[in-house]
N, CA, C and O atoms as a Maestro MAE file, in Angstrom:
{
 s_m_m2io_version
 :::
 2.0.0
}

f_m_ct {
 s_m_title
 :::
 protein
 m_atom[228] {
  # First column is atom index #
  i_m_mmod_type
  r_m_x_coord
  r_m_y_coord
  r_m_z_coord
  i_m_residue_number
  s_m_chain_name
  s_m_pdb_residue_name
  s_m_pdb_atom_name
  i_m_atomic_number
  :::
  1 25 -9.991 -1.917 -13.076 1 A "MET " " N  " 7
  2 3 -8.956 -1.158 -12.413 1 A "MET " " CA " 6
  3 2 -8.050 -0.608 -13.498 1 A "MET " " C  " 6
  4 15 -7.505 -1.349 -14.316 1 A "MET " " O  " 8
  5 25 -7.904 0.695 -13.485 2 A "SER " " N  " 7
  6 3 -7.059 1.295 -14.517 2 A "SER " " CA " 6
  7 2 -5.582 1.053 -14.197 2 A "SER " " C  " 6
  8 15 -5.199 0.795 -13.056 2 A "SER " " O  " 8
  9 25 -4.792 1.144 -15.225 3 A "ALA " " N  " 7
  10 3 -3.351 0.938 -15.050 3 A "ALA " " CA " 6
  11 2 -2.770 1.988 -14.115 3 A "ALA " " C  " 6
  12 15 -1.862 1.698 -13.336 3 A "ALA " " O  " 8
  13 25 -3.292 3.211 -14.192 4 A "GLU " " N  " 7
  14 3 -2.800 4.276 -13.303 4 A "GLU " " CA " 6
  15 2 -3.098 3.948 -11.852 4 A "GLU " " C  " 6
  16 15 -2.247 4.137 -10.982 4 A "GLU " " O  " 8
  17 25 -4.309 3.455 -11.584 5 A "ASP " " N  " 7
  18 3 -4.682 3.094 -10.213 5 A "ASP " " CA " 6
  19 2 -3.805 1.962 -9.697 5 A "ASP " " C  " 6
  20 15 -3.343 1.995 -8.557 5 A "ASP " " O  " 8
  21 25 -3.579 0.960 -10.543 6 A "LYS " " N  " 7
  22 3 -2.734 -0.163 -10.140 6 A "LYS " " CA " 6
  23 2 -1.333 0.312 -9.790 6 A "LYS " " C  " 6
  24 15 -0.764 -0.087 -8.774 6 A "LYS " " O  " 8
  25 25 -0.784 1.172 -10.644 7 A "LEU " " N  " 7
  26 3 0.562 1.681 -10.415 7 A "LEU " " CA " 6
  27 2 0.627 2.528 -9.150 7 A "LEU " " C  " 6
  28 15 1.559 2.407 -8.355 7 A "LEU " " O  " 8
  29 25 -0.366 3.378 -8.976 8 A "SER " " N  " 7
  30 3 -0.410 4.240 -7.798 8 A "SER " " CA " 6
  31 2 -0.495 3.416 -6.512 8 A "SER " " C  " 6
  32 15 0.231 3.678 -5.553 8 A "SER " " O  " 8
  33 25 -1.375 2.427 -6.497 9 A "ASN " " N  " 7
  34 3 -1.528 1.584 -5.309 9 A "ASN " " CA " 6
  35 2 -0.271 0.776 -5.030 9 A "ASN " " C  " 6
  36 15 0.136 0.624 -3.878 9 A "ASN " " O  " 8
  37 25 0.344 0.257 -6.090 10 A "LYS " " N  " 7
  38 3 1.564 -0.535 -5.913 10 A "LYS " " CA " 6
  39 2 2.701 0.355 -5.401 10 A "LYS " " C  " 6
  40 15 3.486 -0.060 -4.548 10 A "LYS " " O  " 8
  41 25 2.781 1.580 -5.928 11 A "THR " " N  " 7
  42 3 3.800 2.522 -5.480 11 A "THR " " CA " 6
  43 2 3.627 2.845 -4.003 11 A "THR " " C  " 6
  44 15 4.600 2.907 -3.251 11 A "THR " " O  " 8
  45 25 2.371 3.051 -3.595 12 A "GLU " " N  " 7
  46 3 2.088 3.337 -2.184 12 A "GLU " " CA " 6
  47 2 2.465 2.145 -1.308 12 A "GLU " " C  " 6
  48 15 3.024 2.315 -0.225 12 A "GLU " " O  " 8
  49 25 2.160 0.946 -1.780 13 A "GLU " " N  " 7
  50 3 2.506 -0.263 -1.031 13 A "GLU " " CA " 6
  51 2 4.024 -0.402 -0.876 13 A "GLU " " C  " 6
  52 15 4.522 -0.686 0.213 13 A "GLU " " O  " 8
  53 25 4.741 -0.201 -1.967 14 A "LEU " " N  " 7
  54 3 6.205 -0.320 -1.910 14 A "LEU " " CA " 6
  55 2 6.821 0.763 -1.028 14 A "LEU " " C  " 6
  56 15 7.789 0.517 -0.309 14 A "LEU " " O  " 8
  57 25 6.246 1.967 -1.095 15 A "GLY " " N  " 7
  58 3 6.721 3.042 -0.222 15 A "GLY " " CA " 6
  59 2 6.537 2.677 1.239 15 A "GLY " " C  " 6
  60 15 7.387 2.978 2.078 15 A "GLY " " O  " 8
  61 25 5.424 2.028 1.536 16 A "GLY " " N  " 7
  62 3 5.174 1.572 2.903 16 A "GLY " " CA " 6
  63 2 6.182 0.530 3.342 16 A "GLY " " C  " 6
  64 15 6.622 0.526 4.491 16 A "GLY " " O  " 8
  65 25 6.548 -0.359 2.420 17 A "LYS " " N  " 7
  66 3 7.548 -1.374 2.752 17 A "LYS " " CA " 6
  67 2 8.901 -0.734 3.033 17 A "LYS " " C  " 6
  68 15 9.631 -1.166 3.925 17 A "LYS " " O  " 8
  69 25 9.226 0.299 2.264 18 A "VAL " " N  " 7
  70 3 10.492 1.008 2.477 18 A "VAL " " CA " 6
  71 2 10.481 1.684 3.846 18 A "VAL " " C  " 6
  72 15 11.457 1.601 4.593 18 A "VAL " " O  " 8
  73 25 9.377 2.352 4.172 19 A "LYS " " N  " 7
  74 3 9.267 3.014 5.481 19 A "LYS " " CA " 6
  75 2 9.374 1.993 6.608 19 A "LYS " " C  " 6
  76 15 10.075 2.213 7.596 19 A "LYS " " O  " 8
  77 25 8.673 0.874 6.448 20 A "GLU " " N  " 7
  78 3 8.716 -0.160 7.481 20 A "GLU " " CA " 6
  79 2 10.148 -0.662 7.672 20 A "GLU " " C  " 6
  80 15 10.615 -0.806 8.802 20 A "GLU " " O  " 8
  81 25 10.834 -0.924 6.569 21 A "GLY " " N  " 7
  82 3 12.217 -1.402 6.648 21 A "GLY " " CA " 6
  83 2 13.145 -0.380 7.273 21 A "GLY " " C  " 6
  84 15 14.018 -0.725 8.069 21 A "GLY " " O  " 8
  85 25 12.954 0.883 6.910 22 A "ALA " " N  " 7
  86 3 13.784 1.947 7.494 22 A "ALA " " CA " 6
  87 2 13.513 2.062 8.990 22 A "ALA " " C  " 6
  88 15 14.431 2.273 9.782 22 A "ALA " " O  " 8
  89 25 12.258 1.924 9.362 23 A "GLY " " N  " 7
  90 3 11.902 1.979 10.782 23 A "GLY " " CA " 6
  91 2 12.538 0.850 11.565 23 A "GLY " " C  " 6
  92 15 13.028 1.049 12.676 23 A "GLY " " O  " 8
  93 25 12.527 -0.343 10.978 24 A "LYS " " N  " 7
  94 3 13.157 -1.488 11.647 24 A "LYS " " CA " 6
  95 2 14.662 -1.286 11.755 24 A "LYS " " C  " 6
  96 15 15.262 -1.579 12.789 24 A "LYS " " O  " 8
  97 25 15.267 -0.785 10.682 25 A "ALA " " N  " 7
  98 3 16.720 -0.611 10.661 25 A "ALA " " CA " 6
  99 2 17.191 0.436 11.664 25 A "ALA " " C  " 6
  100 15 18.269 0.307 12.245 25 A "ALA " " O  " 8
  101 25 16.380 1.472 11.863 26 A "THR " " N  " 7
  102 3 16.773 2.553 12.773 26 A "THR " " CA " 6
  103 2 16.095 2.448 14.136 26 A "THR " " C  " 6
  104 15 16.246 3.326 14.986 26 A "THR " " O  " 8
  105 25 15.349 1.366 14.334 27 A "ASP " " N  " 7
  106 3 14.611 1.148 15.581 27 A "ASP " " CA " 6
  107 2 13.632 2.288 15.853 27 A "ASP " " C  " 6
  108 15 13.444 2.695 16.999 27 A "ASP " " O  " 8
  109 25 13.013 2.796 14.790 28 A "ASP " " N  " 7
  110 3 12.017 3.860 14.877 28 A "ASP " " CA " 6
  111 2 10.641 3.219 14.736 28 A "ASP " " C  " 6
  112 15 10.160 2.983 13.628 28 A "ASP " " O  " 8
  113 25 10.023 2.942 15.870 29 A "LYS " " N  " 7
  114 3 8.736 2.237 15.878 29 A "LYS " " CA " 6
  115 2 7.638 3.040 15.184 29 A "LYS " " C  " 6
  116 15 6.758 2.453 14.555 29 A "LYS " " O  " 8
  117 25 7.672 4.364 15.283 30 A "ASP " " N  " 7
  118 3 6.658 5.200 14.631 30 A "ASP " " CA " 6
  119 2 6.752 5.090 13.110 30 A "ASP " " C  " 6
  120 15 5.733 4.954 12.433 30 A "ASP " " O  " 8
  121 25 7.954 5.149 12.579 31 A "LEU " " N  " 7
  122 3 8.149 5.031 11.135 31 A "LEU " " CA " 6
  123 2 7.749 3.640 10.651 31 A "LEU " " C  " 6
  124 15 7.143 3.491 9.591 31 A "LEU " " O  " 8
  125 25 8.092 2.639 11.432 32 A "GLU " " N  " 7
  126 3 7.727 1.267 11.085 32 A "GLU " " CA " 6
  127 2 6.197 1.112 11.038 32 A "GLU " " C  " 6
  128 15 5.659 0.500 10.116 32 A "GLU " " O  " 8
  129 25 5.517 1.664 12.024 33 A "ALA " " N  " 7
  130 3 4.056 1.589 12.067 33 A "ALA " " CA " 6
  131 2 3.433 2.373 10.915 33 A "ALA " " C  " 6
  132 15 2.444 1.934 10.328 33 A "ALA " " O  " 8
  133 25 4.002 3.520 10.592 34 A "GLU " " N  " 7
  134 3 3.500 4.315 9.469 34 A "GLU " " CA " 6
  135 2 3.629 3.531 8.166 34 A "GLU " " C  " 6
  136 15 2.725 3.558 7.331 34 A "GLU " " O  " 8
  137 25 4.736 2.842 7.993 35 A "GLY " " N  " 7
  138 3 4.943 2.022 6.808 35 A "GLY " " CA " 6
  139 2 3.917 0.900 6.712 35 A "GLY " " C  " 6
  140 15 3.380 0.634 5.637 35 A "GLY " " O  " 8
  141 25 3.649 0.246 7.831 36 A "LYS " " N  " 7
  142 3 2.643 -0.814 7.844 36 A "LYS " " CA " 6
  143 2 1.264 -0.247 7.516 36 A "LYS " " C  " 6
  144 15 0.477 -0.885 6.816 36 A "LYS " " O  " 8
  145 25 0.975 0.947 8.020 37 A "GLY " " N  " 7
  146 3 -0.302 1.597 7.735 37 A "GLY " " CA " 6
  147 2 -0.443 1.939 6.263 37 A "GLY " " C  " 6
  148 15 -1.510 1.757 5.677 37 A "GLY " " O  " 8
  149 25 0.627 2.433 5.669 38 A "ASP " " N  " 7
  150 3 0.615 2.749 4.238 38 A "ASP " " CA " 6
  151 2 0.336 1.495 3.410 38 A "ASP " " C  " 6
  152 15 -0.429 1.532 2.445 38 A "ASP " " O  " 8
  153 25 0.957 0.398 3.795 39 A "GLN " " N  " 7
  154 3 0.754 -0.858 3.076 39 A "GLN " " CA " 6
  155 2 -0.694 -1.331 3.206 39 A "GLN " " C  " 6
  156 15 -1.298 -1.776 2.230 39 A "GLN " " O  " 8
  157 25 -1.240 -1.234 4.403 40 A "ALA " " N  " 7
  158 3 -2.620 -1.661 4.627 40 A "ALA " " CA " 6
  159 2 -3.586 -0.819 3.803 40 A "ALA " " C  " 6
  160 15 -4.529 -1.346 3.213 40 A "ALA " " O  " 8
  161 25 -3.350 0.484 3.764 41 A "GLY " " N  " 7
  162 3 -4.206 1.371 2.979 41 A "GLY " " CA " 6
  163 2 -4.147 1.040 1.501 41 A "GLY " " C  " 6
  164 15 -5.177 1.017 0.827 41 A "GLY " " O  " 8
  165 25 -2.967 0.786 1.000 42 A "ALA " " N  " 7
  166 3 -2.805 0.436 -0.412 42 A "ALA " " CA " 6
  167 2 -3.492 -0.885 -0.719 42 A "ALA " " C  " 6
  168 15 -4.125 -1.032 -1.765 42 A "ALA " " O  " 8
  169 25 -3.369 -1.842 0.185 43 A "ASN " " N  " 7
  170 3 -4.008 -3.138 -0.032 43 A "ASN " " CA " 6
  171 2 -5.530 -3.016 -0.039 43 A "ASN " " C  " 6
  172 15 -6.198 -3.695 -0.819 43 A "ASN " " O  " 8
  173 25 -6.081 -2.167 0.811 44 A "LEU " " N  " 7
  174 3 -7.528 -1.951 0.817 44 A "LEU " " CA " 6
  175 2 -7.988 -1.309 -0.484 44 A "LEU " " C  " 6
  176 15 -9.027 -1.678 -1.032 44 A "LEU " " O  " 8
  177 25 -7.214 -0.347 -0.976 45 A "LYS " " N  " 7
  178 3 -7.559 0.286 -2.252 45 A "LYS " " CA " 6
  179 2 -7.532 -0.726 -3.386 45 A "LYS " " C  " 6
  180 15 -8.405 -0.716 -4.253 45 A "LYS " " O  " 8
  181 25 -6.539 -1.592 -3.379 46 A "GLN " " N  " 7
  182 3 -6.430 -2.613 -4.419 46 A "GLN " " CA " 6
  183 2 -7.628 -3.564 -4.352 46 A "GLN " " C  " 6
  184 15 -8.181 -3.941 -5.385 46 A "GLN " " O  " 8
  185 25 -8.020 -3.944 -3.156 47 A "ALA " " N  " 7
  186 3 -9.172 -4.839 -3.004 47 A "ALA " " CA " 6
  187 2 -10.444 -4.162 -3.496 47 A "ALA " " C  " 6
  188 15 -11.264 -4.793 -4.163 47 A "ALA " " O  " 8
  189 25 -10.613 -2.890 -3.176 48 A "GLY " " N  " 7
  190 3 -11.783 -2.150 -3.635 48 A "GLY " " CA " 6
  191 2 -11.842 -2.060 -5.147 48 A "GLY " " C  " 6
  192 15 -12.912 -2.200 -5.740 48 A "GLY " " O  " 8
  193 25 -10.704 -1.827 -5.771 49 A "GLU " " N  " 7
  194 3 -10.647 -1.751 -7.227 49 A "GLU " " CA " 6
  195 2 -10.972 -3.102 -7.863 49 A "GLU " " C  " 6
  196 15 -11.626 -3.159 -8.904 49 A "GLU " " O  " 8
  197 25 -10.516 -4.184 -7.240 50 A "LYS " " N  " 7
  198 3 -10.811 -5.519 -7.768 50 A "LYS " " CA " 6
  199 2 -12.304 -5.817 -7.685 50 A "LYS " " C  " 6
  200 15 -12.870 -6.429 -8.590 50 A "LYS " " O  " 8
  201 25 -12.937 -5.386 -6.606 51 A "ILE " " N  " 7
  202 3 -14.386 -5.587 -6.464 51 A "ILE " " CA " 6
  203 2 -15.122 -4.796 -7.543 51 A "ILE " " C  " 6
  204 15 -16.076 -5.296 -8.139 51 A "ILE " " O  " 8
  205 25 -14.684 -3.573 -7.792 52 A "LYS " " N  " 7
  206 3 -15.303 -2.780 -8.860 52 A "LYS " " CA " 6
  207 2 -15.178 -3.489 -10.198 52 A "LYS " " C  " 6
  208 15 -16.127 -3.519 -10.981 52 A "LYS " " O  " 8
  209 25 -14.007 -4.060 -10.459 53 A "ASP " " N  " 7
  210 3 -13.769 -4.764 -11.715 53 A "ASP " " CA " 6
  211 2 -14.715 -5.946 -11.881 53 A "ASP " " C  " 6
  212 15 -15.198 -6.208 -12.982 53 A "ASP " " O  " 8
  213 25 -14.980 -6.658 -10.793 54 A "VAL " " N  " 7
  214 3 -15.865 -7.820 -10.860 54 A "VAL " " CA " 6
  215 2 -17.273 -7.390 -11.280 54 A "VAL " " C  " 6
  216 15 -17.914 -8.063 -12.087 54 A "VAL " " O  " 8
  217 25 -17.751 -6.276 -10.735 55 A "PHE " " N  " 7
  218 3 -19.101 -5.833 -11.045 55 A "PHE " " CA " 6
  219 2 -19.211 -5.163 -12.408 55 A "PHE " " C  " 6
  220 15 -20.312 -5.048 -12.947 55 A "PHE " " O  " 8
  221 25 -18.099 -4.720 -12.974 56 A "LYS " " N  " 7
  222 3 -18.098 -4.132 -14.306 56 A "LYS " " CA " 6
  223 2 -18.185 -5.202 -15.374 56 A "LYS " " C  " 6
  224 15 -18.656 -4.940 -16.481 56 A "LYS " " O  " 8
  225 25 -17.732 -6.418 -15.051 57 A "SER " " N  " 7
  226 3 -17.688 -7.504 -16.048 57 A "SER " " CA " 6
  227 2 -19.038 -8.057 -16.370 57 A "SER " " C  " 6
  228 15 -19.152 -8.970 -17.188 57 A "SER " " O  " 8
  :::
 }
 m_bond[227] {
  # First column is bond index #
  i_m_from
  i_m_to
  i_m_order
  :::
  1 1 2 1
  2 2 3 1
  3 3 4 2
  4 3 5 1
  5 5 6 1
  6 6 7 1
  7 7 8 2
  8 7 9 1
  9 9 10 1
  10 10 11 1
  11 11 12 2
  12 11 13 1
  13 13 14 1
  14 14 15 1
  15 15 16 2
  16 15 17 1
  17 17 18 1
  18 18 19 1
  19 19 20 2
  20 19 21 1
  21 21 22 1
  22 22 23 1
  23 23 24 2
  24 23 25 1
  25 25 26 1
  26 26 27 1
  27 27 28 2
  28 27 29 1
  29 29 30 1
  30 30 31 1
  31 31 32 2
  32 31 33 1
  33 33 34 1
  34 34 35 1
  35 35 36 2
  36 35 37 1
  37 37 38 1
  38 38 39 1
  39 39 40 2
  40 39 41 1
  41 41 42 1
  42 42 43 1
  43 43 44 2
  44 43 45 1
  45 45 46 1
  46 46 47 1
  47 47 48 2
  48 47 49 1
  49 49 50 1
  50 50 51 1
  51 51 52 2
  52 51 53 1
  53 53 54 1
  54 54 55 1
  55 55 56 2
  56 55 57 1
  57 57 58 1
  58 58 59 1
  59 59 60 2
  60 59 61 1
  61 61 62 1
  62 62 63 1
  63 63 64 2
  64 63 65 1
  65 65 66 1
  66 66 67 1
  67 67 68 2
  68 67 69 1
  69 69 70 1
  70 70 71 1
  71 71 72 2
  72 71 73 1
  73 73 74 1
  74 74 75 1
  75 75 76 2
  76 75 77 1
  77 77 78 1
  78 78 79 1
  79 79 80 2
  80 79 81 1
  81 81 82 1
  82 82 83 1
  83 83 84 2
  84 83 85 1
  85 85 86 1
  86 86 87 1
  87 87 88 2
  88 87 89 1
  89 89 90 1
  90 90 91 1
  91 91 92 2
  92 91 93 1
  93 93 94 1
  94 94 95 1
  95 95 96 2
  96 95 97 1
  97 97 98 1
  98 98 99 1
  99 99 100 2
  100 99 101 1
  101 101 102 1
  102 102 103 1
  103 103 104 2
  104 103 105 1
  105 105 106 1
  106 106 107 1
  107 107 108 2
  108 107 109 1
  109 109 110 1
  110 110 111 1
  111 111 112 2
  112 111 113 1
  113 113 114 1
  114 114 115 1
  115 115 116 2
  116 115 117 1
  117 117 118 1
  118 118 119 1
  119 119 120 2
  120 119 121 1
  121 121 122 1
  122 122 123 1
  123 123 124 2
  124 123 125 1
  125 125 126 1
  126 126 127 1
  127 127 128 2
  128 127 129 1
  129 129 130 1
  130 130 131 1
  131 131 132 2
  132 131 133 1
  133 133 134 1
  134 134 135 1
  135 135 136 2
  136 135 137 1
  137 137 138 1
  138 138 139 1
  139 139 140 2
  140 139 141 1
  141 141 142 1
  142 142 143 1
  143 143 144 2
  144 143 145 1
  145 145 146 1
  146 146 147 1
  147 147 148 2
  148 147 149 1
  149 149 150 1
  150 150 151 1
  151 151 152 2
  152 151 153 1
  153 153 154 1
  154 154 155 1
  155 155 156 2
  156 155 157 1
  157 157 158 1
  158 158 159 1
  159 159 160 2
  160 159 161 1
  161 161 162 1
  162 162 163 1
  163 163 164 2
  164 163 165 1
  165 165 166 1
  166 166 167 1
  167 167 168 2
  168 167 169 1
  169 169 170 1
  170 170 171 1
  171 171 172 2
  172 171 173 1
  173 173 174 1
  174 174 175 1
  175 175 176 2
  176 175 177 1
  177 177 178 1
  178 178 179 1
  179 179 180 2
  180 179 181 1
  181 181 182 1
  182 182 183 1
  183 183 184 2
  184 183 185 1
  185 185 186 1
  186 186 187 1
  187 187 188 2
  188 187 189 1
  189 189 190 1
  190 190 191 1
  191 191 192 2
  192 191 193 1
  193 193 194 1
  194 194 195 1
  195 195 196 2
  196 195 197 1
  197 197 198 1
  198 198 199 1
  199 199 200 2
  200 199 201 1
  201 201 202 1
  202 202 203 1
  203 203 204 2
  204 203 205 1
  205 205 206 1
  206 206 207 1
  207 207 208 2
  208 207 209 1
  209 209 210 1
  210 210 211 1
  211 211 212 2
  212 211 213 1
  213 213 214 1
  214 214 215 1
  215 215 216 2
  216 215 217 1
  217 217 218 1
  218 218 219 1
  219 219 220 2
  220 219 221 1
  221 221 222 1
  222 222 223 1
  223 223 224 2
  224 223 225 1
  225 225 226 1
  226 226 227 1
  227 227 228 2
  :::
 }
}
């Protein structure tokens, strides 16, 4: 996993957490769900990159 990929995925995950928190704070269920979706997508990308790393070793 390249450093750029790690940073990009982590940034996406943190952005999702911010959206989720903003959604909770403003009682905006759509924004909260979008934030959770962003986090899930970032986590899947991170898992995929880790699997690639295992097979490269």
